[in-house]
C-alpha positions as CSV (number, residue, x, y, z in Angstrom):
1,X,161.8,209.2,177.4
2,X,158.2,209.8,178.1
3,X,155.7,212.5,177.4
4,X,152.2,213.1,178.8
5,X,149.6,213.5,176.1
6,X,146.4,213.4,178.2
7,X,145.3,216.9,177.1
8,X,145.5,216.0,173.4
9,X,143.5,212.8,173.9
10,X,140.4,214.7,175.0
11,X,139.9,216.1,171.5
12,X,139.9,212.8,169.8
13,X,138.1,210.4,172.2
14,X,135.0,209.9,170.1
15,X,134.6,207.8,167.0
16,X,133.8,204.2,165.9
17,X,136.7,201.9,165.3
18,X,137.9,198.9,167.2
19,X,140.1,196.9,169.0
20,X,141.6,197.4,172.4
21,X,140.3,195.4,175.4
22,X,140.6,196.2,179.1
23,X,140.9,192.8,180.7
24,X,139.4,194.0,184.0
25,X,138.1,191.0,185.9
26,X,135.0,192.8,187.0
27,X,133.7,196.2,187.8
28,X,131.8,197.1,191.0
29,X,128.5,195.5,190.7
30,X,127.0,192.4,192.3
31,X,124.7,189.8,190.7
32,X,122.5,187.1,192.1
33,X,123.5,184.8,189.3
34,X,125.7,181.9,190.3
35,X,127.9,182.4,187.2
36,X,128.0,185.6,185.2
37,X,130.0,187.0,182.3
38,X,129.3,190.3,180.4
39,X,131.5,191.7,177.7
40,X,131.5,194.5,175.1
41,X,131.2,192.8,171.7
42,X,133.6,195.1,169.9
43,X,136.4,195.5,172.3
44,X,135.9,192.3,174.2
45,X,136.3,194.3,177.5
46,X,135.0,192.2,180.4
47,X,132.5,194.2,182.5
48,X,131.4,191.3,184.7
49,X,133.2,188.1,185.6
50,X,131.7,185.9,188.3
51,X,133.0,182.3,188.2
52,X,132.9,182.5,184.4
53,X,135.4,179.7,183.9
54,X,133.7,177.3,186.3
55,X,132.2,174.2,184.6
56,X,128.4,174.3,184.8
57,X,125.4,172.5,183.3
58,X,124.3,174.8,180.5
59,X,120.8,173.3,180.0
60,X,119.1,174.5,176.9
61,X,121.8,177.2,176.3
62,X,123.6,174.2,174.7
63,X,121.2,174.6,171.8
64,X,123.2,177.6,170.7
65,X,125.9,175.1,169.6
66,X,123.3,172.9,167.9
67,X,122.2,175.9,165.9
68,X,125.8,176.8,165.1
69,X,126.4,173.4,163.6
70,X,123.3,173.9,161.3
71,X,124.3,177.5,160.4
72,X,127.8,176.3,159.4
73,X,126.4,173.7,157.0
74,X,124.0,176.3,155.5
75,X,126.8,178.8,155.0
76,X,129.2,176.4,153.3
77,X,126.5,174.9,151.1
78,X,126.2,171.4,152.6
79,X,122.7,172.2,153.6
80,X,119.8,174.4,152.5
81,X,116.8,175.8,154.4
82,X,114.5,173.8,152.2
83,X,116.2,170.5,153.0
84,X,114.0,168.2,155.1
85,X,115.0,165.7,157.8
86,X,113.0,162.7,159.1
87,X,111.5,162.6,162.6
88,X,112.5,159.4,164.5
89,X,110.6,157.9,167.3
90,X,113.3,158.9,169.7
91,X,112.9,162.6,168.7
92,X,109.1,162.3,168.8
93,X,109.1,160.8,172.3
94,X,111.6,163.2,173.9
95,X,110.3,165.0,176.9
96,X,110.8,168.6,178.1
97,X,110.2,171.5,175.8
98,X,109.0,170.4,172.4
99,X,108.3,171.7,168.9
100,X,105.7,168.8,168.6
101,X,107.1,167.2,165.5
102,X,105.3,164.0,164.4
103,X,107.1,160.6,164.0
104,X,107.6,159.5,160.4
105,X,107.2,163.0,159.0
106,X,109.9,165.2,157.5
107,X,110.5,168.8,158.6
108,X,112.5,171.5,156.8
109,X,115.6,173.0,158.2
110,X,113.9,176.4,158.1
111,X,111.2,175.1,160.5
112,X,113.6,173.0,162.6
113,X,115.8,176.1,163.3
114,X,112.8,178.0,164.7
115,X,111.8,174.9,166.7
116,X,115.2,174.9,168.3
117,X,115.8,178.7,168.7
118,X,112.3,180.1,169.4
119,X,110.5,177.1,170.9
120,X,113.6,175.4,172.5
121,X,112.3,172.1,171.1
122,X,114.3,169.1,172.3
123,X,112.6,167.0,169.6
124,X,113.8,169.4,166.9
125,X,117.4,169.2,168.2
126,X,117.3,165.4,168.0
127,X,115.9,165.5,164.4
128,X,118.8,167.8,163.4
129,X,121.4,165.7,165.3
130,X,120.3,162.4,163.8
131,X,119.9,163.9,160.3
132,X,123.3,165.6,160.2
133,X,125.4,163.4,162.5
134,X,123.9,159.9,162.0
135,X,123.0,159.8,165.7
136,X,122.7,162.2,168.6
137,X,125.8,160.7,170.1
138,X,127.9,161.3,167.0
139,X,126.5,164.8,166.6
140,X,127.5,165.6,170.2
141,X,131.1,164.5,169.5
142,X,131.1,166.9,166.5
143,X,129.8,169.6,168.8
144,X,132.6,169.1,171.2
145,X,135.2,169.1,168.4
146,X,133.7,172.3,167.0
147,X,133.9,173.9,170.5
148,X,137.6,173.2,170.7
149,X,138.0,174.7,167.2
150,X,136.2,177.9,168.4
151,X,138.4,178.2,171.5
152,X,135.8,176.9,173.9
153,X,138.2,174.8,175.9
154,X,135.9,173.9,178.8
155,X,132.8,172.7,176.8
156,X,131.9,169.1,176.3
157,X,128.6,167.8,174.9
158,X,126.8,164.5,175.5
159,X,123.7,165.5,173.6
160,X,122.2,168.2,171.3
161,X,119.5,169.4,173.7
162,X,121.1,170.3,177.0
163,X,119.3,167.4,178.7
164,X,120.9,166.7,182.1
165,X,124.0,164.6,181.7
166,X,127.4,164.6,183.6
167,X,129.1,165.0,180.2
168,X,127.1,168.1,179.2
169,X,129.2,171.0,180.6
170,X,130.1,174.5,179.5
171,X,131.3,177.7,181.1
172,X,129.8,181.2,181.0
173,X,132.9,182.4,179.2
174,X,132.6,179.6,176.6
175,X,128.9,180.5,176.0
176,X,129.9,184.1,175.5
177,X,132.5,183.0,172.9
178,X,129.9,180.9,171.2
179,X,127.4,183.8,171.1
180,X,130.1,186.1,169.7
181,X,130.8,183.6,166.9
182,X,127.1,183.2,166.1
183,X,126.7,186.9,165.7
184,X,130.0,187.4,163.8
185,X,129.9,184.3,161.6
186,X,126.3,184.1,160.7
187,X,124.7,187.6,160.4
188,X,122.4,186.3,157.7
189,X,120.8,183.8,160.2
190,X,121.1,185.7,163.5
191,X,117.7,187.5,163.2
192,X,116.0,184.2,163.9
193,X,117.0,184.7,167.6
194,X,114.8,187.9,167.8
195,X,111.6,186.2,166.6
196,X,109.1,186.3,169.4
197,X,106.9,183.4,168.4
198,X,106.7,180.4,166.1
199,X,103.7,178.3,165.2
200,X,104.0,174.6,164.3
201,X,101.2,172.0,164.1
202,X,98.7,174.7,165.1
203,X,100.6,175.4,168.3
204,X,102.1,178.8,168.8
205,X,104.9,179.2,171.3
206,X,106.6,182.3,172.5
207,X,110.3,182.9,172.6
208,X,111.5,182.3,176.2
209,X,114.1,185.1,176.1
210,X,112.6,187.7,178.6
211,X,114.8,190.6,177.2
212,X,113.1,190.5,173.8
213,X,110.0,191.9,175.4
214,X,111.8,194.9,177.0
215,X,113.0,198.1,175.3
216,X,116.7,197.3,175.7
217,X,117.9,196.5,172.2
218,X,118.0,192.7,172.9
219,X,118.0,190.5,169.8
220,X,119.1,187.1,171.1
221,X,120.0,184.4,172.2
222,X,118.8,181.5,174.4
223,X,117.4,180.6,177.8
224,X,118.1,177.4,179.8
225,X,116.7,175.7,182.8
226,X,117.1,172.5,184.7
227,X,117.0,171.7,188.4
228,X,120.8,171.4,188.5
229,X,121.5,174.4,186.3
230,X,119.0,176.8,187.7
231,X,117.7,179.5,185.4
232,X,120.1,180.8,182.8
233,X,120.3,183.2,179.8
234,X,122.8,183.8,177.1
235,X,121.8,187.2,175.7
236,X,122.9,190.0,173.4
237,X,121.7,193.5,173.0
238,X,122.6,196.5,170.8
239,X,122.1,200.1,171.5
240,X,123.5,202.6,168.9
241,X,126.9,201.4,167.9
242,X,127.5,199.3,171.0
243,X,126.6,195.6,171.5
244,X,127.0,193.6,174.7
245,X,127.0,189.9,175.2
246,X,125.9,188.5,178.6
247,X,125.7,185.0,180.1
248,X,124.0,184.4,183.4
249,X,123.2,181.1,185.1
250,X,122.1,179.5,188.4
251,X,119.3,181.9,189.2
252,X,116.3,180.7,191.3
253,X,113.3,181.5,189.1
254,X,112.3,182.8,185.7
255,X,111.2,186.0,187.4
256,X,114.7,186.5,188.9
257,X,116.2,185.8,185.5
258,X,114.1,188.4,183.7
259,X,114.7,191.1,186.3
260,X,118.4,190.5,186.8
261,X,119.2,190.2,183.1
262,X,117.4,193.5,182.4
263,X,119.2,195.2,185.3
264,X,122.6,194.2,184.1
265,X,122.0,195.1,180.5
266,X,120.8,198.5,181.5
267,X,123.8,199.0,183.7
268,X,126.3,198.0,181.0
269,X,124.9,200.5,178.5
270,X,124.3,203.3,181.1
271,X,127.7,203.2,182.9
272,X,130.1,202.4,180.0
273,X,130.8,203.7,176.5
274,X,133.4,203.1,173.8
275,X,135.9,205.8,173.2
276,X,138.2,206.0,170.2
277,X,141.7,207.1,170.9
278,X,143.7,206.8,167.7
279,X,143.2,205.2,164.2
280,X,145.7,202.8,162.8
281,X,148.7,204.8,161.5
282,X,147.7,208.0,163.2
283,X,150.6,209.9,164.8
284,X,150.6,209.5,168.6
285,X,154.0,211.2,169.1
286,X,157.2,212.1,167.2
287,X,160.6,210.9,168.4
288,X,164.1,212.2,167.5
289,X,166.2,210.0,165.3
290,X,170.0,209.3,165.8
291,X,172.2,209.6,162.7
292,X,169.4,209.0,160.2
293,X,168.4,210.3,156.8
294,X,165.4,211.9,158.6
295,X,165.6,213.7,161.9
296,X,162.4,212.5,163.4
297,X,160.1,209.4,163.2
298,X,156.3,209.3,163.9
299,X,155.2,206.7,166.4
300,X,151.9,205.2,165.4
301,X,149.6,202.3,166.5
302,X,149.2,199.3,164.2
303,X,145.4,199.0,164.8
304,X,142.5,201.3,165.5
305,X,142.3,201.8,169.3
306,X,139.0,201.8,171.0
307,X,138.5,201.4,174.7
308,X,135.4,200.5,176.7
309,X,135.5,202.7,179.7
310,X,133.2,203.9,182.5
311,X,131.6,207.1,181.3
312,X,132.9,209.1,184.2
313,X,136.5,207.9,183.5
314,X,137.1,209.6,180.2
315,X,138.0,213.1,181.6
316,X,140.3,211.5,184.1
317,X,142.2,209.5,181.6
318,X,145.9,210.0,181.1
319,X,148.1,208.8,178.3
320,X,151.9,208.5,178.4
321,X,154.3,207.7,175.5
322,X,157.4,205.8,176.5
323,X,160.4,205.2,174.3
324,X,164.2,205.3,174.4
325,X,165.4,208.3,172.4
326,X,167.0,209.5,170.2
327,X,166.1,206.3,168.3
328,X,169.0,204.5,166.6
329,X,169.0,204.0,162.8
330,X,168.3,202.1,160.6
331,X,164.6,201.9,161.4
332,X,162.2,199.6,159.6
333,X,158.6,200.6,159.0
334,X,156.4,198.8,161.5
335,X,159.3,198.2,164.0
336,X,158.2,198.5,167.6
337,X,159.7,201.7,169.1
338,X,157.7,202.5,172.1
339,X,154.5,202.1,174.2
340,X,151.4,204.2,174.8
341,X,150.2,203.7,178.4
342,X,146.6,204.5,179.2
343,X,145.5,205.0,182.8
344,X,142.1,205.9,184.2
345,X,140.2,205.3,187.5
346,X,138.8,201.8,188.1
347,X,140.5,200.2,185.1
348,X,143.7,198.2,184.7
349,X,146.5,200.0,183.0
350,X,146.5,199.5,179.3
351,X,149.8,199.3,177.3
352,X,149.6,199.7,173.5
353,X,152.7,199.1,171.2
354,X,153.7,202.0,169.0
355,X,155.6,201.3,165.8
356,X,157.6,203.3,163.2
357,X,155.3,205.0,160.6
358,X,158.1,204.7,158.0
359,X,161.6,203.4,157.4
360,X,164.6,205.6,158.1
361,X,168.1,204.8,156.7
362,X,171.3,205.4,158.4
363,X,173.3,208.5,157.3
364,X,176.5,208.3,155.3
365,X,179.9,208.5,157.1
366,X,180.5,212.3,156.9
367,X,176.9,213.2,157.6
368,X,177.0,210.9,160.7
369,X,180.1,212.9,162.0
370,X,178.3,216.2,161.5
371,X,175.1,215.0,163.2
372,X,177.1,213.5,166.1
373,X,178.9,216.9,166.6
374,X,175.6,218.8,166.4
375,X,174.1,216.5,169.1
376,X,177.1,216.8,171.4
377,X,177.2,220.6,171.0
378,X,173.6,221.6,170.6
379,X,171.7,218.6,171.8
380,X,170.1,218.0,168.4
381,X,170.5,215.0,166.2
């Protein structure tokens, strides 16, 4: 049995819950980035996917994992922001972007985090790696193990900085997973990513994230650049109740990175929105019951249902409930009984399980006979 309920959906499309993703590979927009991945943070709906699972050099975007390792230790109490780590000659001599730490000195975790996140300091990364892992090599092994634990199956680390190395590889999708976990797991530390400058040793350096200087709601995360990688950015932005996460890599210049990232963030917020369909346990449809102590059963979703959709798709959405009825007893609460199918232009069809809102026992012998006769004669159970 199926029933169209598209008209009833229109009155309850708006709200603020979670959790249903459209696994669309990409919508109709091109990007000059070599690799690109853009998702809605709440629903995990993929809005852009361009070679997002291709192994690539992440450059300084690797430092997001370095920071994750520090945040984790801070959260579980193994480390405090006031703890200090010594600066080795290796850290002091490291080239590329620098915090300008001095050999033989000690630097607090509070300052090292800003050196890593705001200033993209390779020297700060090595101080952390050696202080927490014993050596940068050991710390890189810990980073790779943590990546697997977080579901980043295509990420391996040879160093803590993103310095060019054949063993330093990530994917755009893995970087998005990591950004998601930073935001979710460490909200108390995440605001460091929105700091626009940091001064150390009398030297003030600005945050390299170009989106922080535009009125787009951006509040993180990290740029990257090497000759092999090109120009990259892992970013997040929030407007109203919506947050997006975006990873771009392989662009030809800092100017292109700034312009393309701003264009795609604006597109994601302008063209899409999140629409609530049903809350967990809310009745989607009612089905007849065969030979039960109750004559009907409510079909409900187990979770709040929120879809990320093109704004122009909501009025063209249709929803169909499918189930085999009348439903045989006994019925257990939470038992899957049917499916809610959502269709709209330009999205893949979404199928959502519907379950029994409550349990229904089977009728006694005489009652079953009466109910069966009623169904045969009148079509009612």
